[in-house]
PDB file of N, CA, C and O in Angstrom, chain B, residues numbered from 101:
ATOM      1  N   MET B 101    -189.633 -51.606-148.870  1.00  0.00           N
ATOM      2  CA  MET B 101    -189.550 -51.338-147.457  1.00  0.00           C
ATOM      3  C   MET B 101    -188.606 -52.350-146.809  1.00  0.00           C
ATOM      4  O   MET B 101    -188.695 -53.549-147.076  1.00  0.00           O
ATOM      5  N   ASN B 102    -187.707 -51.865-145.961  1.00  0.00           N
ATOM      6  CA  ASN B 102    -186.787 -52.747-145.252  1.00  0.00           C
ATOM      7  C   ASN B 102    -187.475 -53.356-144.048  1.00  0.00           C
ATOM      8  O   ASN B 102    -188.306 -52.713-143.407  1.00  0.00           O
ATOM      9  N   SER B 103    -187.141 -54.562-143.749  1.00  0.00           N
ATOM     10  CA  SER B 103    -187.683 -55.192-142.552  1.00  0.00           C
ATOM     11  C   SER B 103    -186.540 -55.711-141.698  1.00  0.00           C
ATOM     12  O   SER B 103    -185.458 -56.019-142.199  1.00  0.00           O
ATOM     13  N   VAL B 104    -186.794 -55.802-140.420  1.00  0.00           N
ATOM     14  CA  VAL B 104    -185.807 -56.288-139.467  1.00  0.00           C
ATOM     15  C   VAL B 104    -186.347 -57.571-138.862  1.00  0.00           C
ATOM     16  O   VAL B 104    -187.500 -57.626-138.433  1.00  0.00           O
ATOM     17  N   HIS B 105    -185.528 -58.585-138.828  1.00  0.00           N
ATOM     18  CA  HIS B 105    -185.918 -59.862-138.248  1.00  0.00           C
ATOM     19  C   HIS B 105    -185.035 -60.123-137.038  1.00  0.00           C
ATOM     20  O   HIS B 105    -183.809 -60.144-137.146  1.00  0.00           O
ATOM     21  N   ALA B 106    -185.655 -60.318-135.899  1.00  0.00           N
ATOM     22  CA  ALA B 106    -184.907 -60.611-134.678  1.00  0.00           C
ATOM     23  C   ALA B 106    -184.595 -62.095-134.630  1.00  0.00           C
ATOM     24  O   ALA B 106    -185.489 -62.932-134.759  1.00  0.00           O
ATOM     25  N   THR B 107    -183.356 -62.410-134.448  1.00  0.00           N
ATOM     26  CA  THR B 107    -182.909 -63.787-134.313  1.00  0.00           C
ATOM     27  C   THR B 107    -182.419 -63.990-132.891  1.00  0.00           C
ATOM     28  O   THR B 107    -181.643 -63.171-132.398  1.00  0.00           O
ATOM     29  N   PRO B 108    -182.839 -65.040-132.217  1.00  0.00           N
ATOM     30  CA  PRO B 108    -182.358 -65.271-130.853  1.00  0.00           C
ATOM     31  C   PRO B 108    -180.828 -65.284-130.801  1.00  0.00           C
ATOM     32  O   PRO B 108    -180.166 -65.849-131.672  1.00  0.00           O
ATOM     33  N   SER B 109    -180.292 -64.655-129.775  1.00  0.00           N
ATOM     34  CA  SER B 109    -178.842 -64.517-129.670  1.00  0.00           C
ATOM     35  C   SER B 109    -178.116 -65.853-129.644  1.00  0.00           C
ATOM     36  O   SER B 109    -176.982 -65.951-130.111  1.00  0.00           O
ATOM     37  N   THR B 110    -178.754 -66.875-129.107  1.00  0.00           N
ATOM     38  CA  THR B 110    -178.094 -68.172-129.033  1.00  0.00           C
ATOM     39  C   THR B 110    -178.012 -68.863-130.390  1.00  0.00           C
ATOM     40  O   THR B 110    -177.250 -69.816-130.549  1.00  0.00           O
ATOM     41  N   LEU B 111    -178.784 -68.398-131.369  1.00  0.00           N
ATOM     42  CA  LEU B 111    -178.652 -68.920-132.724  1.00  0.00           C
ATOM     43  C   LEU B 111    -177.565 -68.178-133.489  1.00  0.00           C
ATOM     44  O   LEU B 111    -177.005 -68.701-134.454  1.00  0.00           O
ATOM     45  N   VAL B 112    -177.271 -66.959-133.054  1.00  0.00           N
ATOM     46  CA  VAL B 112    -176.238 -66.142-133.702  1.00  0.00           C
ATOM     47  C   VAL B 112    -174.857 -66.548-133.210  1.00  0.00           C
ATOM     48  O   VAL B 112    -173.915 -66.679-133.992  1.00  0.00           O
ATOM     49  N   VAL B 113    -174.756 -66.745-131.900  1.00  0.00           N
ATOM     50  CA  VAL B 113    -173.483 -67.049-131.245  1.00  0.00           C
ATOM     51  C   VAL B 113    -173.747 -68.098-130.166  1.00  0.00           C
ATOM     52  O   VAL B 113    -174.727 -67.967-129.432  1.00  0.00           O
ATOM     53  N   PRO B 114    -172.924 -69.121-130.040  1.00  0.00           N
ATOM     54  CA  PRO B 114    -173.129 -70.124-128.991  1.00  0.00           C
ATOM     55  C   PRO B 114    -173.141 -69.494-127.601  1.00  0.00           C
ATOM     56  O   PRO B 114    -172.432 -68.518-127.355  1.00  0.00           O
ATOM     57  N   GLU B 115    -173.934 -70.043-126.700  1.00  0.00           N
ATOM     58  CA  GLU B 115    -174.096 -69.490-125.356  1.00  0.00           C
ATOM     59  C   GLU B 115    -172.763 -69.291-124.631  1.00  0.00           C
ATOM     60  O   GLU B 115    -172.592 -68.287-123.939  1.00  0.00           O
ATOM     61  N   GLY B 116    -171.835 -70.205-124.771  1.00  0.00           N
ATOM     62  CA  GLY B 116    -170.554 -70.110-124.077  1.00  0.00           C
ATOM     63  C   GLY B 116    -169.656 -68.978-124.537  1.00  0.00           C
ATOM     64  O   GLY B 116    -168.671 -68.667-123.866  1.00  0.00           O
ATOM     65  N   ALA B 117    -169.965 -68.358-125.656  1.00  0.00           N
ATOM     66  CA  ALA B 117    -169.129 -67.278-126.185  1.00  0.00           C
ATOM     67  C   ALA B 117    -169.477 -65.914-125.591  1.00  0.00           C
ATOM     68  O   ALA B 117    -168.703 -64.966-125.728  1.00  0.00           O
ATOM     69  N   TRP B 118    -170.623 -65.806-124.939  1.00  0.00           N
ATOM     70  CA  TRP B 118    -171.070 -64.523-124.388  1.00  0.00           C
ATOM     71  C   TRP B 118    -170.401 -64.246-123.047  1.00  0.00           C
ATOM     72  O   TRP B 118    -170.197 -65.163-122.251  1.00  0.00           O
ATOM     73  N   PHE B 119    -170.056 -62.975-122.793  1.00  0.00           N
ATOM     74  CA  PHE B 119    -169.485 -62.571-121.508  1.00  0.00           C
ATOM     75  C   PHE B 119    -169.991 -61.181-121.150  1.00  0.00           C
ATOM     76  O   PHE B 119    -170.329 -60.383-122.024  1.00  0.00           O
ATOM     77  N   LYS B 120    -170.037 -60.905-119.849  1.00  0.00           N
ATOM     78  CA  LYS B 120    -170.495 -59.589-119.387  1.00  0.00           C
ATOM     79  C   LYS B 120    -169.423 -58.546-119.642  1.00  0.00           C
ATOM     80  O   LYS B 120    -168.228 -58.817-119.529  1.00  0.00           O
ATOM     81  N   SER B 121    -169.867 -57.364-119.985  1.00  0.00           N
ATOM     82  CA  SER B 121    -168.957 -56.242-120.150  1.00  0.00           C
ATOM     83  C   SER B 121    -168.218 -55.981-118.849  1.00  0.00           C
ATOM     84  O   SER B 121    -168.794 -56.126-117.771  1.00  0.00           O
ATOM     85  N   SER B 122    -166.967 -55.604-118.934  1.00  0.00           N
ATOM     86  CA  SER B 122    -166.186 -55.300-117.730  1.00  0.00           C
ATOM     87  C   SER B 122    -166.697 -54.037-117.039  1.00  0.00           C
ATOM     88  O   SER B 122    -166.331 -53.777-115.893  1.00  0.00           O
ATOM     89  N   TYR B 123    -167.524 -53.258-117.705  1.00  0.00           N
ATOM     90  CA  TYR B 123    -168.101 -52.048-117.118  1.00  0.00           C
ATOM     91  C   TYR B 123    -169.442 -52.318-116.460  1.00  0.00           C
ATOM     92  O   TYR B 123    -170.032 -51.400-115.889  1.00  0.00           O
ATOM     93  N   SER B 124    -169.940 -53.530-116.517  1.00  0.00           N
ATOM     94  CA  SER B 124    -171.216 -53.873-115.898  1.00  0.00           C
ATOM     95  C   SER B 124    -171.064 -53.917-114.388  1.00  0.00           C
ATOM     96  O   SER B 124    -170.031 -54.327-113.860  1.00  0.00           O
ATOM     97  N   GLY B 125    -172.109 -53.490-113.713  1.00  0.00           N
ATOM     98  CA  GLY B 125    -172.103 -53.510-112.258  1.00  0.00           C
ATOM     99  C   GLY B 125    -172.728 -54.796-111.751  1.00  0.00           C
ATOM    100  O   GLY B 125    -172.983 -55.717-112.526  1.00  0.00           O
ATOM    101  N   PRO B 126    -172.974 -54.859-110.449  1.00  0.00           N
ATOM    102  CA  PRO B 126    -173.614 -56.052-109.886  1.00  0.00           C
ATOM    103  C   PRO B 126    -175.059 -56.165-110.360  1.00  0.00           C
ATOM    104  O   PRO B 126    -175.673 -55.164-110.731  1.00  0.00           O
ATOM    105  N   GLY B 127    -175.590 -57.350-110.349  1.00  0.00           N
ATOM    106  CA  GLY B 127    -176.965 -57.561-110.798  1.00  0.00           C
ATOM    107  C   GLY B 127    -177.029 -57.975-112.250  1.00  0.00           C
ATOM    108  O   GLY B 127    -176.018 -58.332-112.855  1.00  0.00           O
ATOM    109  N   ASN B 128    -178.213 -57.923-112.796  1.00  0.00           N
ATOM    110  CA  ASN B 128    -178.406 -58.381-114.173  1.00  0.00           C
ATOM    111  C   ASN B 128    -178.672 -57.266-115.167  1.00  0.00           C
ATOM    112  O   ASN B 128    -179.011 -57.551-116.316  1.00  0.00           O
ATOM    113  N   ALA B 129    -178.532 -56.014-114.776  1.00  0.00           N
ATOM    114  CA  ALA B 129    -178.749 -54.903-115.700  1.00  0.00           C
ATOM    115  C   ALA B 129    -177.457 -54.664-116.477  1.00  0.00           C
ATOM    116  O   ALA B 129    -176.810 -53.629-116.319  1.00  0.00           O
ATOM    117  N   CYS B 130    -177.094 -55.619-117.307  1.00  0.00           N
ATOM    118  CA  CYS B 130    -175.792 -55.588-117.962  1.00  0.00           C
ATOM    119  C   CYS B 130    -175.916 -55.809-119.467  1.00  0.00           C
ATOM    120  O   CYS B 130    -176.943 -56.250-119.983  1.00  0.00           O
ATOM    121  N   VAL B 131    -174.851 -55.490-120.122  1.00  0.00           N
ATOM    122  CA  VAL B 131    -174.694 -55.800-121.533  1.00  0.00           C
ATOM    123  C   VAL B 131    -173.737 -56.974-121.614  1.00  0.00           C
ATOM    124  O   VAL B 131    -172.717 -56.999-120.926  1.00  0.00           O
ATOM    125  N   GLU B 132    -174.063 -57.939-122.447  1.00  0.00           N
ATOM    126  CA  GLU B 132    -173.148 -59.049-122.702  1.00  0.00           C
ATOM    127  C   GLU B 132    -172.627 -58.927-124.131  1.00  0.00           C
ATOM    128  O   GLU B 132    -173.333 -58.487-125.038  1.00  0.00           O
ATOM    129  N   LEU B 133    -171.387 -59.326-124.300  1.00  0.00           N
ATOM    130  CA  LEU B 133    -170.715 -59.246-125.596  1.00  0.00           C
ATOM    131  C   LEU B 133    -170.248 -60.629-126.023  1.00  0.00           C
ATOM    132  O   LEU B 133    -170.048 -61.518-125.196  1.00  0.00           O
ATOM    133  N   ALA B 134    -170.081 -60.790-127.307  1.00  0.00           N
ATOM    134  CA  ALA B 134    -169.500 -62.016-127.855  1.00  0.00           C
ATOM    135  C   ALA B 134    -168.589 -61.621-129.006  1.00  0.00           C
ATOM    136  O   ALA B 134    -168.976 -60.856-129.889  1.00  0.00           O
ATOM    137  N   ASP B 135    -167.395 -62.146-128.984  1.00  0.00           N
ATOM    138  CA  ASP B 135    -166.433 -61.888-130.050  1.00  0.00           C
ATOM    139  C   ASP B 135    -166.590 -62.989-131.092  1.00  0.00           C
ATOM    140  O   ASP B 135    -166.307 -64.158-130.829  1.00  0.00           O
ATOM    141  N   VAL B 136    -167.037 -62.601-132.258  1.00  0.00           N
ATOM    142  CA  VAL B 136    -167.230 -63.525-133.371  1.00  0.00           C
ATOM    143  C   VAL B 136    -166.276 -63.065-134.465  1.00  0.00           C
ATOM    144  O   VAL B 136    -166.045 -61.864-134.603  1.00  0.00           O
ATOM    145  N   ILE B 137    -165.738 -63.947-135.215  1.00  0.00           N
ATOM    146  CA  ILE B 137    -164.741 -63.585-136.228  1.00  0.00           C
ATOM    147  C   ILE B 137    -165.245 -62.412-137.073  1.00  0.00           C
ATOM    148  O   ILE B 137    -166.198 -62.547-137.840  1.00  0.00           O
ATOM    149  N   GLY B 138    -164.589 -61.261-136.917  1.00  0.00           N
ATOM    150  CA  GLY B 138    -164.928 -60.075-137.684  1.00  0.00           C
ATOM    151  C   GLY B 138    -166.167 -59.334-137.225  1.00  0.00           C
ATOM    152  O   GLY B 138    -166.564 -58.350-137.850  1.00  0.00           O
ATOM    153  N   ARG B 139    -166.793 -59.793-136.134  1.00  0.00           N
ATOM    154  CA  ARG B 139    -168.023 -59.177-135.660  1.00  0.00           C
ATOM    155  C   ARG B 139    -168.056 -59.184-134.127  1.00  0.00           C
ATOM    156  O   ARG B 139    -167.323 -59.924-133.472  1.00  0.00           O
ATOM    157  N   VAL B 140    -168.927 -58.338-133.587  1.00  0.00           N
ATOM    158  CA  VAL B 140    -169.154 -58.284-132.149  1.00  0.00           C
ATOM    159  C   VAL B 140    -170.653 -58.403-131.915  1.00  0.00           C
ATOM    160  O   VAL B 140    -171.443 -57.659-132.496  1.00  0.00           O
ATOM    161  N   GLY B 141    -171.036 -59.339-131.064  1.00  0.00           N
ATOM    162  CA  GLY B 141    -172.436 -59.491-130.688  1.00  0.00           C
ATOM    163  C   GLY B 141    -172.698 -58.739-129.392  1.00  0.00           C
ATOM    164  O   GLY B 141    -171.853 -58.724-128.496  1.00  0.00           O
ATOM    165  N   VAL B 142    -173.881 -58.108-129.291  1.00  0.00           N
ATOM    166  CA  VAL B 142    -174.274 -57.365-128.098  1.00  0.00           C
ATOM    167  C   VAL B 142    -175.688 -57.810-127.744  1.00  0.00           C
ATOM    168  O   VAL B 142    -176.562 -57.842-128.610  1.00  0.00           O
ATOM    169  N   ARG B 143    -175.921 -58.156-126.467  1.00  0.00           N
ATOM    170  CA  ARG B 143    -177.264 -58.538-126.044  1.00  0.00           C
ATOM    171  C   ARG B 143    -177.511 -58.087-124.610  1.00  0.00           C
ATOM    172  O   ARG B 143    -176.579 -57.724-123.892  1.00  0.00           O
ATOM    173  N   ASP B 144    -178.762 -58.115-124.208  1.00  0.00           N
ATOM    174  CA  ASP B 144    -179.194 -57.771-122.856  1.00  0.00           C
ATOM    175  C   ASP B 144    -179.013 -59.001-121.972  1.00  0.00           C
ATOM    176  O   ASP B 144    -179.512 -60.078-122.298  1.00  0.00           O
ATOM    177  N   SER B 145    -178.314 -58.851-120.871  1.00  0.00           N
ATOM    178  CA  SER B 145    -178.053 -60.000-120.001  1.00  0.00           C
ATOM    179  C   SER B 145    -179.323 -60.542-119.347  1.00  0.00           C
ATOM    180  O   SER B 145    -179.351 -61.696-118.919  1.00  0.00           O
ATOM    181  N   LYS B 146    -180.366 -59.729-119.265  1.00  0.00           N
ATOM    182  CA  LYS B 146    -181.617 -60.189-118.665  1.00  0.00           C
ATOM    183  C   LYS B 146    -182.442 -61.037-119.634  1.00  0.00           C
ATOM    184  O   LYS B 146    -183.376 -61.721-119.215  1.00  0.00           O
ATOM    185  N   TRP B 147    -182.104 -60.998-120.919  1.00  0.00           N
ATOM    186  CA  TRP B 147    -182.881 -61.699-121.941  1.00  0.00           C
ATOM    187  C   TRP B 147    -181.918 -62.497-122.815  1.00  0.00           C
ATOM    188  O   TRP B 147    -181.699 -62.167-123.981  1.00  0.00           O
ATOM    189  N   LYS B 148    -181.356 -63.534-122.245  1.00  0.00           N
ATOM    190  CA  LYS B 148    -180.301 -64.298-122.922  1.00  0.00           C
ATOM    191  C   LYS B 148    -180.750 -64.963-124.211  1.00  0.00           C
ATOM    192  O   LYS B 148    -179.933 -65.170-125.109  1.00  0.00           O
ATOM    193  N   THR B 149    -182.011 -65.298-124.323  1.00  0.00           N
ATOM    194  CA  THR B 149    -182.490 -65.917-125.564  1.00  0.00           C
ATOM    195  C   THR B 149    -183.161 -64.899-126.477  1.00  0.00           C
ATOM    196  O   THR B 149    -183.730 -65.255-127.509  1.00  0.00           O
ATOM    197  N   GLY B 150    -183.089 -63.634-126.087  1.00  0.00           N
ATOM    198  CA  GLY B 150    -183.662 -62.566-126.916  1.00  0.00           C
ATOM    199  C   GLY B 150    -182.751 -62.236-128.086  1.00  0.00           C
ATOM    200  O   GLY B 150    -181.740 -62.906-128.297  1.00  0.00           O
ATOM    201  N   PRO B 151    -183.101 -61.217-128.840  1.00  0.00           N
ATOM    202  CA  PRO B 151    -182.312 -60.860-130.017  1.00  0.00           C
ATOM    203  C   PRO B 151    -180.948 -60.285-129.641  1.00  0.00           C
ATOM    204  O   PRO B 151    -180.750 -59.775-128.539  1.00  0.00           O
ATOM    205  N   ALA B 152    -180.036 -60.379-130.568  1.00  0.00           N
ATOM    206  CA  ALA B 152    -178.698 -59.814-130.389  1.00  0.00           C
ATOM    207  C   ALA B 152    -178.439 -58.819-131.508  1.00  0.00           C
ATOM    208  O   ALA B 152    -178.908 -58.986-132.633  1.00  0.00           O
ATOM    209  N   LEU B 153    -177.695 -57.800-131.181  1.00  0.00           N
ATOM    210  CA  LEU B 153    -177.219 -56.853-132.172  1.00  0.00           C
ATOM    211  C   LEU B 153    -175.833 -57.334-132.583  1.00  0.00           C
ATOM    212  O   LEU B 153    -174.964 -57.505-131.728  1.00  0.00           O
ATOM    213  N   VAL B 154    -175.613 -57.554-133.867  1.00  0.00           N
ATOM    214  CA  VAL B 154    -174.312 -58.028-134.342  1.00  0.00           C
ATOM    215  C   VAL B 154    -173.733 -56.956-135.261  1.00  0.00           C
ATOM    216  O   VAL B 154    -174.331 -56.593-136.274  1.00  0.00           O
ATOM    217  N   LEU B 155    -172.570 -56.465-134.889  1.00  0.00           N
ATOM    218  CA  LEU B 155    -171.917 -55.382-135.612  1.00  0.00           C
ATOM    219  C   LEU B 155    -170.581 -55.839-136.172  1.00  0.00           C
ATOM    220  O   LEU B 155    -169.945 -56.742-135.627  1.00  0.00           O
ATOM    221  N   ALA B 156    -170.165 -55.219-137.248  1.00  0.00           N
ATOM    222  CA  ALA B 156    -168.806 -55.436-137.744  1.00  0.00           C
ATOM    223  C   ALA B 156    -167.848 -54.942-136.661  1.00  0.00           C
ATOM    224  O   ALA B 156    -168.134 -53.952-135.987  1.00  0.00           O
ATOM    225  N   SER B 157    -166.732 -55.613-136.490  1.00  0.00           N
ATOM    226  CA  SER B 157    -165.759 -55.220-135.461  1.00  0.00           C
ATOM    227  C   SER B 157    -165.334 -53.768-135.608  1.00  0.00           C
ATOM    228  O   SER B 157    -165.155 -53.074-134.607  1.00  0.00           O
ATOM    229  N   ALA B 158    -165.171 -53.299-136.841  1.00  0.00           N
ATOM    230  CA  ALA B 158    -164.768 -51.909-137.076  1.00  0.00           C
ATOM    231  C   ALA B 158    -165.861 -50.941-136.616  1.00  0.00           C
ATOM    232  O   ALA B 158    -165.551 -49.877-136.080  1.00  0.00           O
ATOM    233  N   ALA B 159    -167.127 -51.292-136.816  1.00  0.00           N
ATOM    234  CA  ALA B 159    -168.230 -50.438-136.371  1.00  0.00           C
ATOM    235  C   ALA B 159    -168.276 -50.374-134.848  1.00  0.00           C
ATOM    236  O   ALA B 159    -168.511 -49.305-134.284  1.00  0.00           O
ATOM    237  N   TRP B 160    -168.056 -51.503-134.176  1.00  0.00           N
ATOM    238  CA  TRP B 160    -168.030 -51.529-132.711  1.00  0.00           C
ATOM    239  C   TRP B 160    -166.886 -50.673-132.187  1.00  0.00           C
ATOM    240  O   TRP B 160    -167.060 -49.914-131.233  1.00  0.00           O
ATOM    241  N   ALA B 161    -165.717 -50.793-132.808  1.00  0.00           N
ATOM    242  CA  ALA B 161    -164.556 -50.001-132.391  1.00  0.00           C
ATOM    243  C   ALA B 161    -164.826 -48.508-132.579  1.00  0.00           C
ATOM    244  O   ALA B 161    -164.452 -47.704-131.726  1.00  0.00           O
ATOM    245  N   ALA B 162    -165.469 -48.131-133.679  1.00  0.00           N
ATOM    246  CA  ALA B 162    -165.801 -46.723-133.921  1.00  0.00           C
ATOM    247  C   ALA B 162    -166.808 -46.220-132.889  1.00  0.00           C
ATOM    248  O   ALA B 162    -166.693 -45.092-132.411  1.00  0.00           O
ATOM    249  N   PHE B 163    -167.793 -47.048-132.543  1.00  0.00           N
ATOM    250  CA  PHE B 163    -168.771 -46.685-131.527  1.00  0.00           C
ATOM    251  C   PHE B 163    -168.082 -46.437-130.188  1.00  0.00           C
ATOM    252  O   PHE B 163    -168.330 -45.419-129.542  1.00  0.00           O
ATOM    253  N   LEU B 164    -167.213 -47.370-129.767  1.00  0.00           N
ATOM    254  CA  LEU B 164    -166.506 -47.213-128.497  1.00  0.00           C
ATOM    255  C   LEU B 164    -165.631 -45.962-128.491  1.00  0.00           C
ATOM    256  O   LEU B 164    -165.584 -45.242-127.493  1.00  0.00           O
ATOM    257  N   ALA B 165    -164.942 -45.701-129.590  1.00  0.00           N
ATOM    258  CA  ALA B 165    -164.087 -44.517-129.676  1.00  0.00           C
ATOM    259  C   ALA B 165    -164.925 -43.247-129.546  1.00  0.00           C
ATOM    260  O   ALA B 165    -164.505 -42.295-128.887  1.00  0.00           O
ATOM    261  N   ASP B 166    -166.105 -43.223-130.168  1.00  0.00           N
ATOM    262  CA  ASP B 166    -166.972 -42.055-130.073  1.00  0.00           C
ATOM    263  C   ASP B 166    -167.472 -41.854-128.643  1.00  0.00           C
ATOM    264  O   ASP B 166    -167.510 -40.726-128.153  1.00  0.00           O
ATOM    265  N   VAL B 167    -167.853 -42.939-127.974  1.00  0.00           N
ATOM    266  CA  VAL B 167    -168.307 -42.846-126.587  1.00  0.00           C
ATOM    267  C   VAL B 167    -167.172 -42.332-125.707  1.00  0.00           C
ATOM    268  O   VAL B 167    -167.402 -41.501-124.827  1.00  0.00           O
ATOM    269  N   GLN B 168    -165.958 -42.812-125.931  1.00  0.00           N
ATOM    270  CA  GLN B 168    -164.818 -42.364-125.132  1.00  0.00           C
ATOM    271  C   GLN B 168    -164.520 -40.884-125.350  1.00  0.00           C
ATOM    272  O   GLN B 168    -163.992 -40.220-124.458  1.00  0.00           O
ATOM    273  N   ARG B 169    -164.858 -40.362-126.539  1.00  0.00           N
ATOM    274  CA  ARG B 169    -164.678 -38.938-126.823  1.00  0.00           C
ATOM    275  C   ARG B 169    -165.810 -38.098-126.249  1.00  0.00           C
ATOM    276  O   ARG B 169    -165.752 -36.870-126.299  1.00  0.00           O
ATOM    277  N   GLY B 170    -166.830 -38.736-125.710  1.00  0.00           N
ATOM    278  CA  GLY B 170    -167.937 -37.995-125.122  1.00  0.00           C
ATOM    279  C   GLY B 170    -169.191 -37.969-125.971  1.00  0.00           C
ATOM    280  O   GLY B 170    -170.181 -37.348-125.586  1.00  0.00           O
ATOM    281  N   GLY B 171    -169.172 -38.630-127.120  1.00  0.00           N
ATOM    282  CA  GLY B 171    -170.358 -38.689-127.965  1.00  0.00           C
ATOM    283  C   GLY B 171    -171.443 -39.511-127.296  1.00  0.00           C
ATOM    284  O   GLY B 171    -171.152 -40.461-126.569  1.00  0.00           O
ATOM    285  N   ARG B 172    -172.698 -39.146-127.540  1.00  0.00           N
ATOM    286  CA  ARG B 172    -173.793 -39.864-126.900  1.00  0.00           C
ATOM    287  C   ARG B 172    -174.562 -40.733-127.865  1.00  0.00           C
ATOM    288  O   ARG B 172    -175.282 -41.632-127.431  1.00  0.00           O
ATOM    289  N   LEU B 173    -174.440 -40.502-129.148  1.00  0.00           N
ATOM    290  CA  LEU B 173    -175.244 -41.239-130.104  1.00  0.00           C
ATOM    291  C   LEU B 173    -174.467 -42.291-130.867  1.00  0.00           C
ATOM    292  O   LEU B 173    -175.052 -43.040-131.649  1.00  0.00           O
ATOM    293  N   GLY B 174    -173.178 -42.362-130.661  1.00  0.00           N
ATOM    294  CA  GLY B 174    -172.384 -43.356-131.349  1.00  0.00           C
ATOM    295  C   GLY B 174    -172.147 -43.021-132.808  1.00  0.00           C
ATOM    296  O   GLY B 174    -171.721 -43.883-133.577  1.00  0.00           O
ATOM    297  N   ASN B 175    -172.418 -41.761-133.213  1.00  0.00           N
ATOM    298  CA  ASN B 175    -172.239 -41.395-134.613  1.00  0.00           C
ATOM    299  C   ASN B 175    -171.475 -40.098-134.779  1.00  0.00           C
ATOM    300  O   ASN B 175    -171.503 -39.502-135.855  1.00  0.00           O
ATOM    301  N   GLY B 176    -170.801 -39.653-133.746  1.00  0.00           N
ATOM    302  CA  GLY B 176    -170.013 -38.439-133.834  1.00  0.00           C
ATOM    303  C   GLY B 176    -170.763 -37.201-133.382  1.00  0.00           C
ATOM    304  O   GLY B 176    -170.152 -36.147-133.209  1.00  0.00           O
ATOM    305  N   PHE B 177    -172.061 -37.297-133.187  1.00  0.00           N
ATOM    306  CA  PHE B 177    -172.850 -36.158-132.738  1.00  0.00           C
ATOM    307  C   PHE B 177    -172.909 -36.148-131.222  1.00  0.00           C
ATOM    308  O   PHE B 177    -172.960 -37.207-130.597  1.00  0.00           O
ATOM    309  N   THR B 178    -172.902 -34.987-130.636  1.00  0.00           N
ATOM    310  CA  THR B 178    -172.968 -34.902-129.174  1.00  0.00           C
ATOM    311  C   THR B 178    -174.274 -34.298-128.689  1.00  0.00           C
ATOM    312  O   THR B 178    -174.427 -34.065-127.490  1.00  0.00           O
ATOM    313  N   ASP B 179    -175.206 -34.041-129.568  1.00  0.00           N
ATOM    314  CA  ASP B 179    -176.516 -33.503-129.162  1.00  0.00           C
ATOM    315  C   ASP B 179    -177.559 -34.585-129.174  1.00  0.00           C
ATOM    316  O   ASP B 179    -178.721 -34.326-128.862  1.00  0.00           O
TER     317      ASP B 179
END
């Protein structure tokens, strides 16, 4: 059985490396990103010490391209 372990985002990437998405609006309901060599970190701006999702840069780019094409699931499916 696979298990998932949440690691605080500040242990994955230093606090100073995180920035708000340019698509975030006012307030704290935002996504923060961090550019790490070969990877992209994603976390909730309201929970800065909470877990972070860390993706390969190519996976993040594929996700963004799918969203720009109108996909909703980030995997090429639109349903």
